[in-house]
C-alpha positions as CSV (number, residue, x, y, z in Angstrom):
1,M,82.8,108.1,75.1
2,K,84.9,106.3,72.6
3,I,83.6,106.3,69.0
4,T,83.6,103.3,66.7
5,K,85.9,102.8,63.8
6,K,82.8,102.8,61.5
7,E,81.7,106.2,62.8
8,I,85.3,107.6,62.3
9,E,85.3,106.3,58.7
10,A,81.8,107.5,57.9
11,T,82.2,111.0,59.5
12,S,85.7,111.5,57.9
13,K,84.1,111.0,54.4
14,L,81.6,113.8,54.9
15,E,82.0,117.2,53.3
16,A,83.4,119.9,55.5
17,A,80.0,121.6,56.1
18,A,78.5,118.3,57.2
19,R,81.5,117.6,59.5
20,Y,80.9,121.0,61.0
21,Q,77.3,120.2,61.8
22,Y,78.3,116.9,63.3
23,F,80.9,118.7,65.4
24,I,78.4,121.3,66.7
25,K,75.9,118.6,67.7
26,K,78.5,116.4,69.4
27,V,80.1,119.3,71.3
28,A,76.7,120.6,72.4
29,D,76.0,117.1,73.7
30,T,79.3,116.5,75.5
31,E,80.4,120.1,76.1
32,K,83.9,119.0,75.2
33,M,86.2,119.5,72.2
34,Y,89.7,118.6,71.3
35,S,92.8,120.1,69.7
36,L,96.5,119.2,69.4
37,V,99.4,120.7,71.3
38,D,103.2,120.3,70.9
39,E,105.6,119.3,73.7
40,G,105.8,122.9,74.8
41,G,102.0,123.2,75.1
42,D,101.6,125.3,72.0
43,W,98.4,124.7,70.0
44,A,98.3,123.1,66.6
45,I,97.9,126.0,64.1
46,A,97.4,125.7,60.4
47,C,97.6,128.3,57.6
48,F,94.9,129.0,55.0
49,G,96.1,131.7,52.6
50,E,97.1,134.6,54.8
51,K,94.9,133.4,57.7
52,T,95.9,131.3,60.7
53,L,93.6,128.6,61.8
54,F,93.0,127.1,65.3
55,S,92.0,123.5,64.8
56,V,89.3,121.6,66.8
57,W,87.7,118.2,66.7
58,S,84.7,116.7,68.5
59,A,86.5,113.5,69.7
60,P,90.1,112.7,70.6
61,E,90.2,110.0,67.9
62,F,89.7,112.5,65.1
63,A,92.3,114.9,66.6
64,E,94.8,112.0,67.0
65,A,94.3,111.0,63.4
66,C,95.6,114.5,62.4
67,A,98.8,114.3,64.5
68,V,100.8,113.6,61.4
69,S,103.2,115.6,59.1
70,E,103.8,119.0,60.6
71,W,101.8,117.9,63.7
72,K,103.7,114.6,64.2
73,G,104.5,114.3,67.9
74,F,101.6,116.6,69.0
75,S,99.2,115.2,71.6
76,V,95.5,115.6,72.0
77,R,94.3,118.2,74.5
78,E,90.7,118.1,75.8
79,F,88.9,121.2,76.9
80,N,85.3,122.1,77.8
81,I,83.2,124.9,76.4
82,D,84.0,127.2,79.5
83,V,87.7,126.8,78.9
84,F,87.3,127.6,75.2
85,E,85.3,130.7,76.0
86,S,87.5,132.0,78.8
87,D,91.0,131.0,77.7
88,I,91.2,129.8,74.1
89,F,89.0,132.5,72.7
90,N,91.5,135.1,73.9
91,E,94.2,133.4,71.9
92,I,92.0,133.3,68.8
93,D,90.9,136.9,69.2
94,T,94.4,138.3,70.0
95,H,95.9,136.6,67.0
96,D,92.9,137.1,64.7
97,H,92.7,133.3,64.0
98,L,89.9,131.6,62.3
99,I,88.6,128.2,63.6
100,N,89.3,125.1,61.5
101,V,86.6,122.7,62.6
102,F,87.2,119.0,62.0
103,S,90.0,118.8,59.4
104,V,90.7,115.3,58.1
105,K,93.7,113.6,56.4
106,G,95.4,116.8,55.5
107,R,92.2,118.5,54.3
108,S,91.1,121.6,56.1
109,G,87.8,121.5,57.9
110,F,85.0,124.0,57.9
111,I,86.6,127.4,58.4
112,V,84.6,129.8,60.5
113,D,85.2,132.9,62.6
114,Y,84.6,132.9,66.3
115,N,81.3,134.8,66.2
116,E,79.7,132.4,63.8
117,F,81.1,129.4,65.7
118,A,79.9,130.8,69.0
119,R,76.4,131.5,67.6
120,D,76.0,128.0,66.0
121,L,77.2,126.3,69.2
122,S,75.0,128.5,71.4
123,D,72.0,127.7,69.1
124,E,72.6,124.0,69.4
125,L,73.2,124.2,73.2
126,S,69.8,125.9,73.5
127,K,68.1,123.0,71.8
128,N,69.5,120.7,74.4
129,T,67.8,122.7,77.2
130,E,64.4,123.0,75.5
């Protein structure tokens, strides 16, 4: 489902914690999330201090807007929750990455570890089944 320009602008103006909540709700509804990959299929990784961040967004439009600067030429990759848990989690865990949820215009998003991310998403998913 394509999002409107108005929604992109409004959501992008939110503080990182509010964008995180928006992301969790959207991903729980669609069971899809997005990241960026380079031509070789390597994920877009950011640095925050000494930590490495795996970046995710709730819609391809948000991810695409971040394909600039060091991520210029990267393309959007969609994946569902199952792929995230079975494949991408191993990458995050193996390399001790944190998750950068919903960065915008060169600003980092809400930075969270996998356990907190998984708990918050699981809690939101359970609301959808009630």
